[in-house]
C-alpha positions in Angstrom: 78.2 16.6 -25.8 79.5 13.0 -26.5 76.6 12.3 -28.8 77.4 15.4 -30.8 81.1 14.4 -31.0 80.2 10.9 -32.1 77.8 12.3 -34.8 80.5 14.7 -36.1 83.0 11.8 -36.5 80.3 9.6 -37.9 79.2 12.1 -40.6 82.9 12.5 -41.6 83.2 8.8 -42.1 85.5 8.5 -39.1 83.7 5.4 -37.8 86.5 4.2 -35.5 86.8 7.6 -33.9 83.0 7.7 -33.4 83.0 4.5 -31.3 84.4 6.0 -28.1 81.9 8.9 -27.8 78.9 6.7 -28.5 80.3 4.1 -26.1 80.6 6.9 -23.4 76.9 7.8 -24.0 75.9 4.2 -23.6 78.0 3.8 -20.4 76.1 6.8 -19.0 72.7 5.6 -20.3 72.4 2.0 -21.5 68.9 2.6 -22.7 69.8 5.3 -25.2 68.6 3.7 -28.4 70.0 6.5 -30.6 73.5 6.0 -29.3 73.2 2.2 -29.5 72.1 2.4 -33.2 74.9 4.9 -34.1 77.5 2.8 -32.2 76.4 -0.3 -34.1 76.7 1.6 -37.4 80.1 2.9 -36.3 81.3 -0.6 -35.6 80.0 -1.6 -39.0 81.7 1.2 -40.8 84.9 0.4 -38.9 84.6 -3.1 -40.2 84.3 -4.5 -36.6 81.5 -6.8 -37.6 81.4 -9.0 -34.5 80.9 -6.0 -32.2 78.4 -4.5 -34.7 76.3 -7.7 -34.6 76.1 -7.4 -30.8 75.2 -3.7 -30.8 73.1 -3.4 -33.9 71.0 -6.6 -34.1 67.9 -4.4 -34.4 68.9 -3.2 -37.8 70.4 -6.4 -39.2 67.7 -8.4 -40.9 66.4 -9.1 -44.3 68.3 -7.8 -47.2 67.3 -4.4 -48.6 65.0 -4.3 -51.6 66.6 -1.3 -53.2 69.2 -2.1 -55.9 70.8 -5.2 -54.4 69.6 -8.3 -52.7 72.5 -8.7 -50.4 72.8 -5.3 -48.8 71.4 -5.1 -45.2 70.0 -1.9 -43.9 73.1 -0.9 -41.9 75.3 -1.4 -45.0 73.1 0.9 -47.1 73.4 3.6 -44.5 77.1 3.3 -43.9 77.8 3.0 -47.6 76.1 6.3 -48.0 73.4 4.8 -50.2 71.0 7.3 -48.7 68.2 7.0 -51.3 67.9 3.3 -50.6 68.4 3.7 -46.9 65.6 6.4 -47.0 63.2 3.8 -48.4 64.1 1.3 -45.8 63.7 3.8 -42.9 60.4 5.0 -44.3 59.1 1.4 -44.2 60.3 1.1 -40.6 58.5 4.4 -39.7 55.3 2.9 -41.2 55.7 -0.1 -38.9 56.6 1.9 -35.8 55.7 5.6 -36.2 56.4 6.4 -32.6 60.1 5.2 -32.6 62.5 8.1 -32.0 65.4 6.0 -33.2 63.7 5.3 -36.6 63.0 9.0 -37.0 66.6 9.9 -36.2 67.8 7.4 -38.8 65.3 8.7 -41.4 66.5 12.3 -40.6 70.1 11.3 -41.1 69.3 9.6 -44.4 67.5 12.8 -45.5 70.5 14.9 -44.3 72.8 12.7 -46.4 70.7 13.6 -49.4 71.0 17.3 -48.5 67.2 17.5 -47.8 67.8 19.5 -44.7 64.3 20.8 -44.0 62.8 17.3 -44.2 65.7 16.0 -42.0 65.0 18.7 -39.4 61.3 17.7 -39.3 62.3 14.0 -38.7 64.6 15.1 -35.9 61.8 17.2 -34.4 59.5 14.2 -34.6 62.0 12.1 -32.8 62.2 14.7 -30.0 58.4 14.8 -29.7 58.3 11.0 -29.5 60.8 11.0 -26.6 61.1 14.5 -25.1 62.8 13.3 -21.9 65.4 11.1 -23.7 68.8 12.4 -22.6 70.0 12.3 -26.2 67.6 15.1 -27.1 68.2 17.3 -24.1 70.8 20.0 -24.8 73.0 21.4 -22.1 
């Protein structure tokens, strides 16, 4: 339930409010990569950059190639530049097609572009990649 609360806050742009639920998920399961990624993005959106760097180091890296040369992947996503984020996440899926985290991020970018059927497919692919991941098990 905490992951859903965090996602609801995150999607409304309430990044500070999303931190507590995602932190609770990580406290219960430190290996939950979806919660770790979303927590990092929430810290980024809340402009708590030192914490974001600790949590989200996996997404910080070379600048994006879509539209700006100084916009890291996390910034594209949080800034709701979904088209550009979509391209970044598609490249990540090509490199690691079995990563549930990347499929979740790709799904969220598609959802941000209101491409719901494609987003659902990506979320289903994430579940298939990690069917026993507690993030994907509903109560």
